[in-house]
C-alpha distance (Angstrom), angle and dihedral (degrees) to the residues before:
residue distance angle dihedral
M1 . . .
D2 3.82 . .
S3 3.79 116.5 .
L4 3.77 118.8 -103.9
L5 3.80 117.0 -99.7
I6 3.80 109.5 -129.9
G7 3.80 119.8 -176.0
I8 3.81 118.5 -150.1
T9 3.78 123.6 -168.4
T10 3.80 116.2 -123.5
D11 3.77 135.1 -134.8
F12 3.79 122.0 -121.2
A13 3.80 135.9 -137.0
P14 3.82 119.5 -168.0
A15 3.78 124.0 -132.3
E16 3.79 118.3 -70.4
P17 3.81 130.1 -174.0
G18 3.78 105.2 -68.2
R19 3.81 94.0 3.5
D20 3.80 130.0 87.6
P21 3.82 121.4 -136.4
R22 3.78 111.4 -87.0
F23 3.77 144.9 -169.7
F24 3.79 115.5 -137.6
L25 3.80 144.5 167.5
K26 3.80 130.3 -157.0
S27 3.79 110.7 -108.4
S28 3.82 92.7 -126.6
Y29 3.81 89.8 73.6
V30 3.78 91.8 54.1
S31 3.81 93.6 45.7
Y32 3.80 93.0 47.8
F33 3.79 94.1 57.8
Q34 3.80 96.4 34.2
E35 3.80 89.3 55.9
G36 3.80 86.5 57.4
G37 3.81 89.4 56.4
A38 3.81 99.7 -99.7
R39 3.78 131.8 129.5
V40 3.79 115.2 -130.7
V41 3.80 128.1 -135.4
L42 3.81 117.2 -168.6
L43 3.81 114.6 -133.9
P44 3.83 113.7 -153.6
F45 3.78 113.8 -168.8
S46 3.77 117.7 -113.7
S47 3.78 134.5 169.4
S48 3.81 88.4 -137.7
S49 3.81 93.3 56.4
F50 3.80 119.6 105.0
Q51 3.79 127.7 -153.8
Q52 3.78 92.6 -116.2
D53 3.81 90.6 57.0
W54 3.81 86.1 78.1
S55 3.80 101.1 37.9
F56 3.84 89.9 106.4
L57 3.83 89.9 71.0
D58 3.80 121.0 105.3
G59 3.81 93.0 -151.9
I60 3.80 140.0 1.8
V61 3.81 129.5 -140.4
L62 3.80 122.5 -164.3
S63 3.79 104.1 -152.8
G64 3.78 128.1 -147.3
S65 3.76 120.6 -102.0
G66 3.78 140.3 -167.9
P67 3.84 95.2 -125.3
D68 3.80 120.5 74.7
I69 3.80 130.1 -127.3
P70 3.83 108.8 -96.8
P71 3.83 105.4 -107.2
G72 3.79 91.6 -128.5
F73 3.80 86.1 79.7
Y74 3.81 88.5 66.8
K75 3.82 93.9 36.6
E76 3.80 98.4 -104.9
E77 3.78 134.4 119.3
K78 3.79 122.2 -112.5
T79 3.80 105.2 -94.4
F80 3.81 97.1 161.3
L81 3.79 103.2 73.1
P82 2.93 142.9 -132.5
G83 3.83 84.3 0.6
H84 3.77 129.5 170.2
W85 3.77 106.3 -104.0
M86 3.77 130.1 -162.2
P87 3.82 117.1 -120.5
E88 3.78 108.7 -95.3
E89 3.82 88.4 -130.9
R90 3.80 89.5 63.5
V91 3.80 92.8 50.0
A92 3.81 90.4 49.1
F93 3.81 90.7 48.2
E94 3.80 93.0 50.3
F95 3.80 90.6 45.8
S96 3.82 87.5 54.9
L97 3.82 90.2 52.5
I98 3.80 90.4 51.1
S99 3.80 89.0 50.6
L100 3.80 89.2 50.7
S101 3.79 90.4 50.7
E102 3.79 91.9 49.9
R103 3.80 93.8 47.2
E104 3.80 99.0 43.3
G105 3.81 100.4 28.4
I106 3.82 93.2 -119.2
P107 3.82 109.5 165.1
L108 3.80 111.7 -105.9
F109 3.82 127.0 -161.5
G110 3.81 119.7 -174.1
I111 3.80 121.0 -163.2
C112 3.83 123.6 -163.6
G113 3.82 103.2 -51.3
G114 3.81 88.7 20.8
F115 3.81 88.9 55.6
Q116 3.80 89.3 53.8
T117 3.81 92.0 47.6
M118 3.81 90.8 53.3
N119 3.79 90.3 51.1
V120 3.81 93.1 49.7
F121 3.82 91.3 46.8
R122 3.79 88.3 56.4
G123 3.81 91.9 53.2
G124 3.79 98.9 -91.9
S125 3.79 128.4 131.7
L126 3.80 138.7 -139.5
I127 3.78 139.9 -129.5
Q128 3.80 98.7 -120.0
D129 3.82 96.3 -147.1
L130 3.78 122.9 8.5
P131 3.84 98.7 -165.2
S132 3.82 93.3 55.9
M133 3.82 101.1 28.8
F134 3.81 100.3 35.1
P135 3.84 102.2 30.1
E136 3.79 93.6 154.7
G137 3.83 90.3 63.6
L138 3.77 131.6 91.8
V139 3.78 123.4 -80.1
H140 3.79 103.4 -91.4
Q141 3.80 100.5 175.8
D142 3.79 121.0 87.3
S143 3.79 92.0 -15.0
D144 3.79 142.5 95.9
H145 3.78 132.5 -128.9
E146 3.78 142.8 163.3
V147 3.78 124.6 -87.0
S148 3.77 126.6 -160.0
L149 3.79 112.0 -129.0
G150 3.77 124.5 -137.5
E151 3.78 124.8 -128.7
G152 3.80 93.1 -90.7
W153 3.81 94.1 56.3
R154 3.80 102.7 31.7
D155 3.79 93.2 98.1
L156 3.81 90.7 52.2
G157 3.79 89.8 60.8
V158 3.81 97.5 48.2
G159 3.81 112.9 122.2
N160 3.79 93.4 12.4
G161 3.79 94.2 118.1
N162 3.78 90.0 -89.5
A163 3.77 133.9 126.2
N164 3.80 134.0 -156.8
G165 3.80 93.5 13.1
Q166 3.79 95.5 -52.7
T167 3.78 132.6 124.7
R168 3.80 134.7 176.9
V169 3.82 122.3 -110.5
N170 3.79 137.0 177.0
S171 3.79 121.7 -109.2
F172 3.82 128.5 -148.7
H173 3.81 105.5 153.2
H174 3.80 137.1 102.9
Q175 3.81 96.0 -170.0
G176 3.78 130.0 62.2
I177 3.78 143.7 177.3
K178 3.79 115.8 -71.6
R179 3.81 100.5 169.6
L180 3.81 118.6 23.0
G181 3.79 116.7 -126.8
E182 3.78 123.7 -114.9
R183 3.80 122.0 -76.2
L184 3.82 92.6 7.6
K185 3.79 121.8 133.2
V186 3.81 118.2 -151.7
E187 3.81 112.6 -124.2
A188 3.82 102.6 165.9
T189 3.80 133.9 33.1
S190 3.79 132.6 175.5
G191 3.80 124.7 -129.2
D192 3.82 91.0 -93.3
S193 3.83 89.6 56.0
L194 3.80 94.3 -106.6
I195 3.81 112.6 150.6
E196 3.82 109.0 -112.3
G197 3.80 103.2 169.1
F198 3.80 140.1 18.9
R199 3.78 143.3 167.3
D200 3.77 138.8 -166.4
P201 3.81 105.1 -122.1
D202 3.82 91.1 -160.3
H203 3.82 94.6 57.8
P204 3.84 123.8 75.7
F205 3.82 89.1 -119.2
F206 3.80 121.9 -13.2
V207 3.80 105.3 152.7
G208 3.79 134.7 155.6
V209 3.80 132.4 -177.0
Q210 3.79 128.5 -171.1
W211 3.79 94.7 -145.6
H212 3.81 130.5 64.8
P213 3.83 111.1 -103.8
E214 3.81 89.5 177.6
R215 3.82 88.5 63.3
M216 3.80 96.6 48.0
P217 3.83 117.7 105.0
S218 3.81 112.2 -75.3
G219 3.81 92.0 -113.9
D220 3.81 94.7 55.4
L221 3.79 103.5 125.5
F222 3.79 95.8 -163.1
S223 3.81 92.3 56.0
Q224 3.80 91.0 47.8
R225 3.80 92.2 49.4
L226 3.81 93.4 48.8
R227 3.81 90.3 51.7
N228 3.79 92.7 44.8
A229 3.80 92.2 49.5
F230 3.81 88.6 53.2
L231 3.80 92.7 47.6
D232 3.82 91.7 46.0
A233 3.81 89.3 53.6
S234 3.82 89.6 46.9
R235 3.79 90.2 53.0
V236 3.79 91.5 50.3
F237 3.80 89.6 49.9
R238 3.81 92.8 49.7
N239 3.80 93.0 48.5
R240 3.81 91.7 48.5
R241 3.80 91.2 50.4
K242 3.82 93.7 54.5
């Protein structure tokens, strides 16, 4: 059987003295999905790209990124300044991939920044800086903490060293969900009640997580099961499309 073709969005670095602008992706993303048996296609954003250019994919992953979504996309002013903002072309490109997923039923998996992009696309909003705007919360940068899993994901966490529907995840973000997007069901929350995972129960696979499963230890069962559920849905989609 041919391997699944999974597209992953890339990060971007502008030109510097002696270095051209470049698209790039951390190798952990590639390894994570390759270890599940998939082949990876990198998806650089481009204003000349059309949704149908990527309709051959069996699944789409929106990767995390250092820059943040400009708040104008969720109808707010920039209050975290100076900020490090994502190029609007990348946001528009990722929005187009979400639209493609919704229209064609292509499985979609958002990780960290990708999770936030999915929420904003669905009409949600973000806390622009957790340390300054949510100081009573947990430390979410360069840390780890437990999340409580919802009914839909509780079985995925069984046997992962957790108890009472909880599992431990890494944390590398300074923004978080303020208003949940439309038609999204919360499936993971941190101890400070921040939303850490969601899905759309009416889509074949429309899932986002705030943490980085591709950077969890290789033996983490929950991360493996999330990836495998995505790849299983991608296989079903590919077989239905034939």
